[in-house]
N, C-alpha and C positions, 0 to 999 in steps of 0.2 A: 504495498499499499503507499501509497505517495499523498505526501502534507502536497497543502494547496500549492503551500511556497513550493514548495520542489515540482511541482507541477506545473506550475505558470513557468517554471526560470527555461521547463525542458521541452516543454511549446510555444514558448515564447510569447505565451499571450499573457499580460496582466492580469491581477487578482483580483480587483474591477472591474474587469471583462467576463469573469470565470462566474464570479457572484452574479452580474448577470445575464449571462447565458442556462444559471440553474435557475435564478427568479422565473425567468420565460419558458422553464423542463427542455429546452432547448440539451442544457447537457447538463445530466446534477452529477453529484459528489456520489462515488460507489458509497459514502458513507461520512457522518455528519455525529461526530461524539455527541451522546444527547448533555455533558456537564459544562465542557465547555466553549462546542459550538463549529470546534471546529471540524473544516472538510479533510476529506480523504477521498484521492482518487487510485483507482485500479490502472496499474502500467496496459493494459489494455484499450484504457480509454484513451492513449496518445494515437493510438491510429486513429478515432474520431473522430477529438480535437485538429489534429494534422488536416483530415479530411472537411472538415469545417471548415477552415481556417484555402482550403485549396478551392471550396464554391467561394468564397466570400473572395476570392480572387479573380475569381470566373464572376462575378456582379452579380450573381442570387441574391438577395435580402435575408434576411436572417429568414421573418415567415417563410422562404421558399423552402432555401435548407430545412429546416422546422415538418416537409413536409416530404423532401426528399431524400433523406437520412431515412426514415419510414420507408420509402420505398421498395417489395423485394421482386417487380413484377420486372426485369432484364430491357424488353424491347421498353416500356416506359421509362426508365431511366435512360435508356441511350439518344429515343427519342426528343429525352428535356437535354439534355448535354447539347442535340446539333440545335437545338433552336436556338442557346443561348451561344452556342458556335456562333451561327449564323447572324445574329443581333452582332456581337460584339467586330463580324466581319463587316456588317453595313454602319457603323461607331466609328470603327477606322479608318470608311474608307470616308465617310464624312468629314475625318480630322483633317485627313490629307486635304482635299478641298478647301476646310477652312486654314490650314497652313499654307496656301497655294496666294489661298486671299488675302489675307496679314502678309506674305511676302510681296503682294500687285499694290496693297496698300505701300509699306515700309516704301517701296521703291519711286509709286507714286507722289510719295510725302519729300520725300529726301528733293526730288526734281522739278514741285513745284510751291512747297512748301505749305502749301494746303494742305491742313486734314480731310479738308473734306471732297477733294478734289473728285474724289470718287461716286461720289454724288450728282457729279454737274456735266456728267460724258452723258447720259439720255436726250437725244435730240425727236421731238414731240413734236404728230404732224396728226394733221383734219385729214383724214381717207376715209371712206367708204367700207365697212367691215365687209370680206366675200361671203357669195350663201354659202350656208350650208345644210345639206338633209345628213342623216348622221341617228347611231342606235344611240339609245343615253339609259342614265341611269342618276337618277338625285334622290343623293340621303340624306341623312345627318353622319356627318364621318371627317374623322382625322386628318389633315396629308399625311401620314403614314398608313391611309389604307387605300390610296389614293392603285395603290398595285393588286390590291386584290381587289375595287368592281372593278376595273380594266381589265380583270384576265376574268371576267362573269363576259363584260362583251364582245372579248379577242371569240371565248369558246360560243358567243352565239355568233360569230361571222360563219362559225364552221354547221352549228347547225341549221340557222336559217340560210345559209345558202350566199351568199352576201361579197360583195367586192369592192375591201376597203379604197379608200383614195389617200391611207396612208397621212392622214391630217386628222389629227387629234387634239381634245384639249380642253376646258370647266369652267363653270362659271358659280360668280360666287351667286350667293340671292340672300346674307344674312347683313344685317346694316353695323352690327360686330363681330368682326370675324374671333375666332378662335378658333384654335391649331390643331384642334383637341376635336374639336365636333363644331361644326358649321355644314353650313345648306349650304350643299355641292351639286354640279350636276356634271356628271362627265360624261364626252361624248366621242364617237368617233366617226370621222365622216364617212361616206359613201355612197355607189353614185346608184344603186332604188331606190329612187323615191315613193312607191307605194308599199315598201317595205320599211322608209325611217321610222321614227319612232320624233323625234323632231322635225324642224324645218326653220331654220335662223336665217329671219330676212336680211340682206342687209343694210343697213343701219350706219351715219355719221357718226364718225368714230374718235376722239384723241386718242394716238396707240405710236406707242415709245418699243421697240425692239430689248429685250434684258440678251447680255452675255452670259453666262458664267452656272452654276449650278442655282437648285434653286431657292438655295435657303441665302440669296439675297434680295430676291425678289419686291419684295417691300420697301426698295430703292426706288426698284423703276416704278413702282406702283406711289412712293411718294413723288417723285420728279412730277411724271402725268397727273395728279390732282393737283400738287402748285402750280404747274402750268395751267389745265384748267380756269381757277382763280384767279388765275393774271392775264386771263386774256379773255375776259366778256364769257365763258361758257359756264354750265351747271351741267351735272351727270343725270344721266337721262333713263341707264336702266343698268342692271346688272352687267359686272367686268366682267370680262373674259379671257383667257388664257388660248393660245395657237402655239401648241409644241414645234416647231420647225424644224430644229435638230437636236435629238436624242442622244442618249444612250443605248438605242436603238441600233444608232447610226452606226458604231464599232466607235464613239468617239471620248475622249474625256472632255470633263464635268464644264472647262472653260472653252469650250465650243460649243457649250450646246446654245441652242437659239430658241429666244421663248419672244411669243410677239401680244402684247397686250395692250388690252385695246378699253374701254370704258366709253359710253353707247354715252353724247352730248347733244344739246342746244342750245341757242345763241337764250343768253338773259333778254 
């Protein structure tokens, strides 16, 4: 048996943490002296503690870990670990994009002396949006769920024997944006008008082109909205995005191209 201090030193985890794990039922001592309150651990519990520490490094919450250490089904456990691996890969890719944006920002600042230069590079123009007929799905969704909902549209392409034009987009209906749950319509343009869910008629829009990853799209939105306010227009409908160049074109994120449209009318 190991006293809590010994166990703490061997596993390189603080006594305070061990007390917390005991309190939440994640790792309870093998024995507690009823007179002194001293906690004792079995040497076999070292493996359990190391497993918990490893799962923490993988990014699992303590609540997740409480469930994981009880899983006896090998397939369920492997599937859970794979999902976490895929999540970490996505986060790694996002971090690479952020690092690239940061380096570009530093370079611009060093060249211009203006920390806000990156926000001033958008050209806004008034133009009619294209006419579009499309398969569509409108739901309360988070932006990280786009892939799931676009997946249902891709499935319908095959099942309903329609011909995609290659143009995809999204429309935002809420007055306030919530990245975790907003009223968003995703659409995929097709050639067959009789099989389409929606028809988006051309309309006058303030439009700009955003180059790069989606995490900085808000800068394009800010540029368009500021331009509208400064040039005697007002917003006249739900804004939408058209994805012109994406990761599906085997391009790195800095080469992605998104058109941002705001329907407008003169005041």
